[in-house]
C-alpha positions as CSV (number, residue, x, y, z in Angstrom):
1,M,12.2,-1.8,22.9
2,N,8.8,-0.7,22.9
3,K,6.7,-3.2,20.4
4,L,3.1,-2.1,19.7
5,K,0.5,-3.8,17.5
6,I,0.8,-0.8,15.7
7,G,3.1,2.1,15.9
8,I,5.6,4.5,15.0
9,V,9.0,5.5,16.0
10,V,9.7,8.7,17.9
11,G,13.0,8.8,19.0
12,L,14.7,5.4,19.5
13,L,11.9,3.5,20.3
14,A,10.3,0.5,17.7
15,G,7.0,0.3,17.2
16,A,5.0,-2.5,14.4
17,I,2.4,-0.9,11.9
18,S,0.0,-3.5,11.7
19,L,-2.8,-2.7,8.6
20,S,-5.2,-5.4,6.1
21,L,-5.8,-5.4,2.8
22,F,-8.9,-7.2,1.4
23,I,-9.7,-8.3,-2.0
24,H,-13.5,-9.6,-2.5
25,G,-14.1,-10.6,-6.1
26,A,-15.4,-13.5,-8.1
27,S,-15.0,-16.9,-7.1
28,P,-12.5,-19.4,-9.5
29,A,-12.4,-22.7,-9.9
30,D,-10.2,-23.5,-6.4
31,Q,-7.4,-26.1,-7.3
32,K,-6.1,-26.3,-4.0
33,Q,-2.3,-25.8,-4.4
34,G,-1.7,-23.3,-2.3
35,I,0.0,-20.5,-1.8
36,S,3.4,-20.1,-3.1
37,V,5.9,-17.4,-2.3
38,V,8.9,-17.7,-4.7
39,K,12.1,-16.0,-4.3
40,D,13.8,-15.0,-7.8
41,D,17.3,-13.5,-6.9
42,A,18.1,-12.6,-10.6
43,A,15.2,-10.9,-11.4
44,G,15.1,-9.2,-7.8
45,R,11.7,-9.9,-7.0
46,V,9.6,-12.3,-5.0
47,D,6.5,-13.7,-6.6
48,I,3.2,-14.6,-4.6
49,L,1.0,-17.2,-6.0
50,V,-2.5,-18.8,-5.5
51,D,-2.8,-22.2,-6.9
52,G,0.0,-21.3,-9.5
53,K,-1.8,-18.1,-10.4
54,P,-0.1,-15.2,-9.8
55,F,-1.4,-12.9,-7.2
56,T,1.3,-10.1,-6.9
57,S,5.1,-9.5,-6.5
58,Y,7.6,-8.2,-4.0
59,I,9.5,-5.7,-6.2
60,H,11.8,-2.6,-5.5
61,P,12.8,-0.9,-8.8
62,A,15.2,1.8,-8.5
63,N,13.2,4.5,-10.1
64,V,10.0,3.9,-7.5
65,Y,12.6,4.8,-4.3
66,K,10.4,2.7,-2.3
67,P,9.8,-1.4,-2.0
68,I,5.9,-2.1,-3.5
69,L,3.7,-4.5,-4.2
70,F,2.9,-4.7,-8.0
71,P,1.0,-5.4,-9.6
72,L,-2.3,-6.7,-7.3
73,R,-4.8,-9.2,-8.7
74,S,-8.4,-10.2,-7.4
75,A,-8.8,-14.3,-7.2
76,N,-10.1,-14.4,-10.6
77,G,-7.3,-12.4,-12.1
78,S,-8.3,-9.0,-12.8
79,I,-5.3,-6.4,-12.0
80,V,-6.8,-3.9,-9.4
81,T,-3.8,-1.5,-9.6
82,R,-3.3,1.3,-11.9
83,G,-0.5,0.6,-14.2
84,Y,1.6,3.7,-14.4
85,P,4.4,4.1,-14.5
86,L,5.9,1.1,-14.5
87,E,3.1,-0.9,-17.1
88,P,1.5,1.9,-18.6
89,R,-1.8,0.5,-19.7
90,A,-4.3,2.5,-22.4
91,G,-6.8,5.4,-20.6
92,E,-5.0,5.4,-17.8
93,S,-4.5,8.8,-15.8
94,K,-0.8,9.9,-15.4
95,D,-0.7,12.0,-12.4
96,H,1.5,11.6,-8.9
97,P,3.9,9.1,-10.8
98,H,4.7,8.3,-7.1
99,H,1.5,6.3,-6.5
100,T,2.7,3.2,-7.5
101,G,1.4,-0.7,-6.6
102,V,1.0,-1.2,-2.8
103,W,2.9,0.8,-0.2
104,F,4.1,2.3,2.7
105,N,6.0,5.6,3.3
106,Y,5.5,9.0,4.7
107,G,6.0,12.7,3.3
108,D,7.3,14.2,6.4
109,V,10.1,12.4,8.6
110,N,12.7,15.1,10.1
111,G,11.4,17.2,7.6
112,I,12.3,14.9,4.4
113,D,9.7,13.7,2.3
114,F,9.5,9.8,1.5
115,W,6.2,9.7,-0.2
116,G,6.6,11.7,-3.4
117,H,9.7,10.7,-4.6
118,S,10.0,9.6,-8.2
119,D,11.5,10.5,-11.4
120,A,9.7,13.2,-12.2
121,S,10.8,15.0,-9.1
122,K,12.5,18.4,-10.0
123,P,16.3,18.0,-9.0
124,E,15.9,21.3,-6.9
125,D,13.4,19.5,-4.8
126,R,15.2,15.9,-4.3
127,K,17.6,18.0,-2.0
128,K,14.3,17.0,0.5
129,M,13.2,13.5,-0.4
130,G,14.4,10.3,1.2
131,A,14.0,6.8,-0.3
132,I,13.5,3.3,1.0
133,V,16.2,0.9,0.0
134,H,15.0,-2.9,0.1
135,R,18.2,-4.6,1.9
136,D,17.2,-8.3,2.2
137,V,15.0,-10.9,2.0
138,K,15.1,-12.6,5.5
139,D,12.6,-15.7,4.6
140,T,10.0,-16.7,2.8
141,K,7.3,-19.4,3.4
142,S,5.0,-21.5,1.3
143,G,1.8,-23.6,2.6
144,K,-1.6,-24.8,1.9
145,N,-3.3,-21.7,4.0
146,R,-1.1,-18.7,3.9
147,G,2.4,-17.5,2.5
148,E,4.8,-15.6,4.2
149,L,7.4,-12.9,3.7
150,E,9.8,-11.1,5.8
151,V,12.1,-8.1,4.6
152,T,14.2,-5.6,5.4
153,A,14.9,-2.0,4.2
154,D,16.4,1.3,4.8
155,W,15.0,4.8,5.3
156,V,17.8,7.0,3.3
157,M,18.4,10.7,4.1
158,P,19.3,12.8,1.3
159,D,22.6,12.6,2.6
160,G,22.9,9.2,2.3
161,S,22.6,8.3,6.1
162,T,19.6,5.9,7.4
163,I,17.1,7.6,9.3
164,L,15.4,4.2,10.1
165,R,15.6,0.5,9.5
166,E,12.5,-1.3,8.4
167,E,11.4,-5.2,9.2
168,T,8.5,-5.9,7.2
169,E,6.3,-9.3,7.4
170,F,4.1,-9.8,4.5
171,I,0.9,-12.6,5.7
172,F,-0.8,-13.5,2.1
173,R,-4.3,-15.5,2.7
174,A,-6.7,-17.1,0.5
175,A,-10.3,-18.2,0.0
176,P,-12.5,-18.7,-3.1
177,G,-13.2,-15.3,-4.4
178,L,-11.0,-13.5,-1.5
179,R,-7.2,-12.6,-1.3
180,I,-5.8,-11.1,1.9
181,V,-2.8,-9.3,2.7
182,D,-1.6,-8.3,5.8
183,R,1.7,-6.0,6.5
184,I,3.5,-5.8,9.8
185,T,6.2,-3.0,9.6
186,K,8.7,-2.5,12.6
187,L,10.6,0.6,12.1
188,T,13.7,1.4,14.2
189,A,15.4,4.8,14.6
190,P,19.2,3.4,15.1
191,D,21.0,6.6,16.3
192,K,19.0,9.7,16.4
193,R,15.2,11.1,17.3
194,A,13.2,10.3,14.2
195,V,9.8,12.3,14.1
196,F,6.9,12.0,11.4
197,N,5.5,15.4,11.3
198,D,2.0,15.9,10.6
199,T,0.9,15.8,7.0
200,K,-1.7,13.8,4.8
201,E,0.7,12.7,2.3
202,G,1.0,9.0,3.9
203,A,1.3,6.1,4.7
204,L,0.0,2.7,3.6
205,G,-1.5,3.2,0.3
206,I,-2.4,1.5,-3.0
207,R,-3.1,3.6,-6.4
208,V,-6.3,1.9,-8.2
209,A,-6.9,0.8,-11.3
210,R,-8.7,3.7,-13.7
211,S,-12.1,1.6,-13.7
212,L,-12.1,2.1,-10.0
213,E,-11.8,5.4,-9.8
214,Q,-14.9,7.4,-8.7
215,P,-16.8,9.1,-11.7
216,S,-16.4,12.8,-11.6
217,K,-17.2,15.6,-14.1
218,G,-20.1,14.2,-15.1
219,E,-19.1,10.5,-16.2
220,G,-21.7,8.3,-15.0
221,R,-21.1,4.9,-13.3
222,E,-22.8,3.3,-16.5
223,S,-20.1,4.7,-18.5
224,G,-17.6,1.8,-17.6
225,K,-14.7,3.9,-17.4
226,A,-15.0,4.6,-14.0
227,T,-17.6,2.9,-11.0
228,G,-15.5,3.0,-7.7
229,L,-17.3,4.2,-4.9
230,Y,-15.4,4.5,-0.9
231,L,-17.6,3.8,2.3
232,S,-16.3,4.3,5.5
233,S,-17.5,2.1,8.6
234,E,-18.9,5.4,10.1
235,G,-21.2,5.8,6.8
236,K,-19.5,8.1,5.0
237,T,-19.6,7.6,1.1
238,G,-18.0,9.2,-1.8
239,D,-15.6,12.1,-1.5
240,E,-17.3,12.5,1.9
241,V,-14.8,9.7,3.5
242,W,-11.6,11.8,2.8
243,G,-10.1,13.2,6.1
244,T,-12.6,11.3,8.4
245,R,-11.6,8.6,10.6
246,G,-12.7,4.9,10.7
247,R,-12.1,1.6,11.3
248,W,-12.0,0.4,7.5
249,V,-13.1,1.8,4.5
250,I,-13.8,-0.5,1.5
251,L,-14.2,0.6,-2.1
252,T,-16.6,-1.1,-4.7
253,G,-17.0,-0.9,-8.6
254,T,-16.0,-3.1,-11.7
255,V,-12.6,-4.5,-13.1
256,E,-12.6,-6.0,-16.3
257,N,-16.5,-6.8,-15.6
258,E,-15.6,-8.4,-12.6
259,P,-17.4,-6.9,-9.5
260,V,-14.4,-6.0,-6.6
261,T,-14.4,-4.9,-3.3
262,L,-11.2,-3.2,-1.8
263,A,-10.8,-3.1,2.2
264,I,-8.1,-1.7,4.4
265,F,-8.3,-2.2,8.0
266,D,-6.8,-0.7,10.8
267,H,-5.9,-2.5,14.1
268,P,-7.7,-1.7,17.3
269,K,-4.3,-1.5,19.1
270,N,-3.2,1.2,16.7
271,P,-2.3,4.5,18.5
272,G,-4.9,6.9,17.1
273,F,-7.0,4.1,16.4
274,P,-9.4,4.6,14.4
275,T,-7.3,5.8,11.3
276,Y,-7.6,9.0,9.3
277,W,-8.3,7.9,5.6
278,H,-6.3,9.9,2.6
279,A,-8.8,8.3,0.0
280,R,-9.2,10.6,-3.3
281,G,-11.7,10.0,-5.9
282,Y,-9.2,10.1,-8.5
283,G,-7.7,6.8,-7.4
284,L,-5.8,7.2,-4.5
285,F,-6.8,5.2,-1.3
286,A,-4.7,5.6,1.6
287,A,-4.8,5.4,5.3
288,N,-2.8,7.6,7.5
289,P,-3.2,7.7,11.5
290,F,-0.5,10.2,11.8
291,G,-1.8,13.6,9.6
292,W,-4.2,15.0,12.8
293,K,-3.9,18.6,11.9
294,E,-4.0,18.5,7.9
295,F,-7.2,16.2,8.3
296,S,-9.0,18.2,11.0
């Protein structure tokens, strides 16, 4: 078995995908209670709390077709993810219902779309759509400085077969004014070749709150509705970030009057490093190391 710091499955090999998400905001009072990872079997979720206050939850609703982290909060408690379609909020856009919370999937695995599947998908399209099905919570750990969550899932084809088995480890960290999520995902093709074909629709994504969208159609940042701005490690800004490569990208803006910065970092040992960025002004913030032809 070939285990990399980040990789993706081709054939019967296995690799691990490692990306980090940082949220920097205002500094709340530090109660020093630590990070709690609380499994709730009855509700089918795992809640992550920092100093007794909610940070995010690992959930896997049937109508989302993949496990996600939702909602995601800053250190001060501001929700930085869009609520639609699970918990719609006034003024939100209702495009792309498959953009929910924080997720990892891909738009073309052996010709099957794991990215675009939602309850809004047309019946005729679902013949080409897969689902990532949560299987088990293997382990949870709480601690003063970090929390850990290990889960398993299957990437299920339209015919019900499993093309990939997934093992994911989340590491949650916190400091004054800072929240961090590390995701390390290992994918294994159990019995036949699995190919991630070239597409822009991938891979680690977050759909951000309305106020973190970039202003468009003449709407100014001073309006207080859309205040977002992308900046990449290579000096690209705004819409110029899309389709370019970079070690990291940050998205700055204001949520509930709190200045917030979201950052996604690509690990330097990842194949294709630095990754391409599928970062859209309307609120999709995604890193995709596999869409080379699409992005170039």
